[in-house]
C-alpha positions in Angstrom: 72.4 -8.9 -72.5 71.0 -5.5 -71.5 67.4 -5.0 -70.4 64.8 -7.1 -68.7 63.0 -8.3 -71.8 63.5 -12.0 -72.6 65.4 -12.3 -75.8 66.5 -8.6 -75.8 69.9 -8.0 -77.3 72.0 -5.0 -77.7 74.2 -4.2 -80.7 77.6 -3.8 -79.0 78.8 -1.2 -81.7 76.1 1.3 -80.6 76.4 0.8 -76.8 79.5 3.0 -76.6 78.3 5.7 -79.0 77.5 9.0 -77.4 74.8 11.2 -79.0 74.5 15.0 -78.5 71.7 17.2 -79.9 72.0 20.9 -80.3 69.3 23.2 -81.4 70.1 26.9 -82.1 68.5 29.7 -84.0 69.4 29.6 -87.7 71.5 32.8 -87.4 75.2 33.1 -88.1 75.8 34.7 -84.7 74.9 31.4 -83.0 77.3 29.2 -85.0 79.9 29.7 -82.4 77.9 27.3 -80.2 78.0 24.7 -83.0 81.8 25.1 -83.4 82.3 24.8 -79.6 80.2 21.6 -79.4 81.9 20.2 -82.5 85.3 20.8 -81.0 84.3 19.2 -77.8 82.9 16.1 -79.4 85.9 15.8 -81.7 88.4 16.0 -78.9 86.5 13.5 -76.8 86.7 11.0 -79.7 90.5 11.3 -79.8 90.9 13.5 -82.8 94.2 15.4 -82.9 94.2 19.2 -82.5 94.4 19.7 -86.3 91.6 17.3 -86.9 89.4 19.1 -84.4 90.1 22.4 -86.3 89.1 20.6 -89.5 85.8 19.7 -88.0 85.1 23.2 -86.9 85.8 24.5 -90.4 83.5 21.8 -91.8 80.6 22.6 -89.4 80.9 26.2 -90.3 80.7 25.6 -94.1 77.8 23.2 -93.9 75.8 25.2 -91.4 76.2 28.3 -93.5 75.0 26.4 -96.5 71.8 25.1 -95.0 71.1 28.4 -93.2 71.4 30.3 -96.4 68.9 27.9 -98.0 66.6 28.2 -95.0 66.7 32.0 -94.5 63.2 33.2 -93.8 64.3 36.7 -93.2 63.0 36.8 -89.7 65.5 34.4 -88.1 62.6 32.2 -86.8 64.0 28.9 -88.0 65.9 26.4 -85.9 69.1 24.6 -86.9 69.3 21.2 -85.3 72.6 19.4 -85.1 73.0 15.8 -84.1 76.5 14.6 -83.1 77.4 11.0 -82.8 80.7 10.1 -81.2 81.8 6.7 -82.4 84.9 4.9 -81.2 86.6 5.6 -84.5 84.8 8.6 -86.0 82.6 11.6 -85.4 79.4 11.8 -87.4 77.5 15.1 -87.5 74.1 15.7 -89.1 72.2 18.9 -89.4 68.7 20.0 -90.4 66.9 23.3 -90.9 63.5 24.0 -92.4 63.8 25.4 -95.9 62.4 25.0 -99.4 65.5 26.0 -101.4 68.1 23.3 -102.0 71.3 24.2 -100.3 74.4 24.7 -102.4 78.1 24.9 -101.8 80.5 27.2 -103.7 83.4 25.5 -105.4 85.7 26.8 -102.6 83.4 25.4 -99.9 83.2 22.0 -101.6 87.0 21.9 -102.0 87.5 22.9 -98.3 85.1 20.1 -97.2 86.8 17.5 -99.4 90.1 18.4 -97.7 88.9 18.5 -94.1 86.4 15.6 -93.6 86.2 12.1 -94.8 82.6 12.3 -96.0 80.0 15.0 -96.5 76.6 15.3 -98.0 74.2 18.2 -98.6 70.6 17.9 -99.6 67.2 19.6 -99.4 64.6 21.5 -101.4 61.8 19.4 -99.9 61.0 21.5 -96.9 64.2 20.6 -95.0 67.8 21.4 -95.7 70.2 18.7 -94.5 73.9 17.9 -94.2 75.9 15.0 -93.0 79.6 14.7 -92.4 82.0 12.1 -91.0 85.5 12.6 -89.7 87.4 9.4 -88.9 90.0 9.2 -86.1 93.4 8.6 -87.5 95.7 6.4 -85.5 99.2 7.6 -84.7 
């Protein structure tokens, strides 16, 4: 049991999960920070070099999609990325203010299907969002 409260319990599956938050201006020139953070989180989770590259490609595609839907023209919006490093996967969620629903080109959708295990893109309600998961493959 963790904590001083009587009857408090901890879900063991979440105790080992690490969470990282990154907030950057919603401008393409800041996506390098997102790629670096993504690579670091992926490598810490035990992803192989090629899988880390896959994650960097995916973060780029999804961030570009929600930034395009969130473009205010003045670069004043903030892209927030939430990384969760699980024992067997990396989960990444991103949000950015925007009223237009983000869309992927056919090429971007094909790339994402090839490089991550799950991905979602939504918005049009004031916030553009993405979520992706890359699972660790065992040797």
